[in-house]
N, C-alpha and C positions, 0 to 999 in steps of 0.2 A: 504494500500500500504506500503510494507516494505521499510524502508530507502529511502524515496523520495528525489529527488534532490532539489525540490522547494515545499514549503508548505506555503499557504496563508490561514489565518483563520479570517473571520469577518473583513476584511480590509475596512476602510472607509476613504474617502478623499473628501473634498469640497474646492472650490476656492471662495474667496471674503468674504466680511463681510455681516452681516444681513441675515444669512441663506445661501447666496451665491449659487453657482452652485454645485450640488452633482455630483462628477465624479465617485466615487466608493461607493457602498451602501451595505456594509456587504459582500463583495466578498470572496468566498472560492475557492481554487484551489490546486491541487496536481499534480506534474509532476514526473514521474518515471525516474530514472537514465538511461542514454544512449538511450533516445528516442527523437523523435520530437513531441512536443505538440503544436498544433495550437490554437490560440485564434482568433475567428471570431466575428465580430460585426459591426453594422453600424457606420457612423461617429458620434462621441460624446458618444460612448458607454462606454468609459473608458479604451480602450486598451492601448493607449500610456501612460496614467497616471499609469496603472499597471506596465508597463515595467520600467518607471522611478523610481517607488518605489522599484521594485526588484533590479534595478541597483544602488540603494542608492542615486539617484539624487533627490528624494523627500522623505519626511517623512510622513507616514500615520497619520491620525488623531486618528485612533483606529485600533485595530487588531494586529495579529501576522504575521510576515514575516520571513521565514528562506530560505536561499539560500546556497547550498553546505554545509549544516550542521551548518551554522552560522546565528545568528540573524542579519537581515539586518539593524536594527536600532541601537542596542547596540554594534554590532561588524562590523560596516559598512566598516572600513578599511580592515579587513580580507576578507570580501566578495569581495571587489574591486579587490583583488589580485587573485580571483578565477573565475572571470567572464570576458566575452567579450561582447561588445555591438556594433551592427551595426544599426544605425538609418536610418531614411527615406532619409537623404541627405548625400552625400559622404563627408568625412572629409579629402580629399586628397589635396596635393599641386599640382595644375595643371601644374606648370612649371617644376617640378621635374620628373624624371623617376620613374618607379615602384620600382626598387631596392632602389633608394634614399629615396623614401617615407617610405618603410618598415624599412630601417636602422634608419631613423629619429624617427619612432614610437618606435623602440627598445631602442634607447637612452633615449627617453622620459619616458620609463618604467624602466630606470636605468639598462639596460643591458650594459655590456661592449662593446667596439667598435667591438672586434672580435666576441663576442657572437651575437651581433646584425647583423653583416654581414653574419654569418653562418645561423642564423635563417631566414633572408631575402631570402637567396638562397634556403633554404628548402621550404619556402612558395611559392616562385615563381614557383618552379617545381611542387609543389603539386596542384597548381591552373592553370597549363598550361600556365604560363606567363614567363617561363624561357627564351624564345627566343625574348622577347621584348627589351632586351638590356637597353639602357638609353633613349629610346624614351619617350618624355614628355607625361604625363598622358592625357593632353588635346588632344592628337592624338589617344587615345584609343577609341574603340567602347564602347557603353553603357554597354554591358555584361562584357567586359574586365575590365572596370572601377569598376563595382560592385564586380567582383571577387577579384580585388586588395583591395578594401575596406574591403571585408570579410577576406582576408588574414591579413590585418592590425589589425583587431579585434582579431586575434588569435596569435598575436606576443608573448604573454606570456603563450601560451598553456592552456587556461582557461578550467575549469571543466564544466562551464555552459555558453552558448552563447545565447544572446537575439538578435533576428532579428525582427526589427520593420518595417513591410511592405518593405522587402528588394528588391522586384522586381518592385516597383512602377515606371512606366514610361519606362520600358524595353520592347523591342519587343519580340515576342515568342522565337527567337533564344537566346537572352540574358537571358530570364527567364529560359530557359532550362539549360543554362550553370550554373546559380546560383543553380538550383535544384540539378544538378549533384554534385556540390561542397558540398552542405548541406548533401547529402546522404553519401558522403565520410567522412565527419566529424563525423557523427553519427556512421558510421562503425568503427571509431577509438575510440569510447567510449564517445564522447562529448554529453552532454544533450543540446537540442535546444528548446527554447521557441520562437515560430514564431507567430507574429501578421500579419494578411493579410486581404485584402478585395477580393482577388482572390480565389473563391471557388475551382477552379481546383487546385490551389497551395496546399491548405489544403488536398484535396483528394489525390494528388500525393505524398505528403511528410509526412503527420502526422500519427503517430501511434494512437494518440488520439486527440480529438477536443473538445474545450469548446466554447460555443456560449454565448457571453456577450451582454446584453441589459440593459440599465438603470443602469449601474454600478454593475450588478449582473450576475453570471453565471446562465443562464436559461436552459441550456442543456449541457450534457457532455457525451462523449462516443466515440467509434470508428466511422469511416465514415459510416460503414454499420449499426451500431446501431442507429445513428442519422437519416439515411435515412428511417429506419423502423418507425420513429415517424410520418411520413406523410402518413402512411397507406400501406406500403409494395410495391408490384409491381404496375405498371401502364400500361394501354393499350392506345396507341396513334393510332388514325385513321385519315388519310388524304383523303379527298374526292376529286373527280374530279370537282364537281360542288358545289361551296360555297352556292348556294341557297338551298341545301338539308341538310345543317348543323342542322337546327332546327328539321327536321324530324328524323335525325340520332341520336339526343340526346336521344330520347325515346327508342332507340334500345339497348343502352348500359345497362349492368346488374347492374346498380347502380342508386340511386335517381338522378333526373335531376339536383338537386342543387349541386351534387358532380362532375359534368362534367365541365371541363374547355373548353371554346370555343375560338379559335383563328381564327377569320374570315379571316384575311389577309393571313394566311397560310392554310386555309381550313382544320383546324385540330381540332379534339376533343381529350381530354385526361381525363382519369378517373382512380381512384384507383381500384384494383381488389384483391381478396384473392386467389381464385383458378385460376392461370394464364392460364392453358391450356383449362379448361372448359370455361373461359371467352372468350378466343380467338375463340374457336369453335362456341360459341353462337353468337358472334358478326358477324363472317363471314357469318353464315347461315342467321341471321336476315337481314343483308344488302342485301344479294342475294335475299331473299324472297320479300324484299320491292323494289327491282329494283334500289337500291342506289349503285352507282359504287365507289369503294374505289381505290385510287391510291396507298396507302400503309397502312399496319396494322402492328404494332410492339408492343411487350412486352418489358418493360424496368424497371430498378430500378429507384426510385426517384433520382434526382440530388441534390447535396448540395445546389444549388441555390434555389430549392424548399423548402428544409429544412430551409434555412436561412430566406426566406420570411415568411414561416409559423411561425417561432419562434420569429422573431424580428419586427413584425408589419404588416405582411400580414393579420393577423386575430386577431384583438384586442378583439374579443369575448373571447379569451382564456387568457386574461390578469390576471384574478384571479387565474387560474390554474398555470400560470407561476410564479406568486408571491408566491405561496405556494410550488413551486418546483415540481409540478406533472409531468413536462416534463423531469425531470432529468433521464438520463439513468444510472442505477446502475449495477455494476458487480454482477453476481450471486454468492451467498455465498455457 
């Protein structure tokens, strides 16, 4: 990757004495300029520790970290002037209005009074908050509050923005508002590193996704590349009678062990290679056996399935993951 915005090589971090807890275990990561790069992982995978190191709030025990062309350890002060950080919890004064909050952040970043006032006005308009006047932040909706927090993280026009689970606790409308704001930022050239537990969020926003487990990147690629790790297309069959599920398993063109059975939803799901042949085969087999289907559909795997597959759904693959066999690499 030519001239990446973020480079992480062999970063290690542990907490506590006597061995302690390993948070990052030789993590490698590269993020291209002007893109959204999502980092997915279960709780305790090391996502927040990674963001704190990139934002110069923590020092790694080992490894190399560069952000916006500067070493995040030896040139931490320079890095701080080039980044923005939106954490999991809002850093706003609830009693002040949106404009007052932004002007306050501007002054904290040593902007002059006039510059802070102009910048606050620009950001309020950019994030659709220009008509909020001096209404106290405590009266904002969740989505408005998060957009204002995002605006505050951009007060100095950073090259790189870190978003650590930015939509946690928001309803679907509020989440969509934040997504629109992030897309607008990237359109303007900002590089965004996003950590999230919402698989749909990564699918919607990210140009590239890294899956972290046990303090290491266990897979990296576009959403489509990661989805192919679970076996390509899938066929879903919903039966009218749950009592026929076991009989229907043997009719799918894959080994029975590869078929997922959801009794409550009366659904079978299995990976397929030749999607149209598989669909025709299943329809005929069900009709010949007198098993009535309520719905049959072909689909791509979801990121949820990828996530479970890579981060604990199948521990039989632990050795493969440790050697990096699941990593998606760009073709040379």
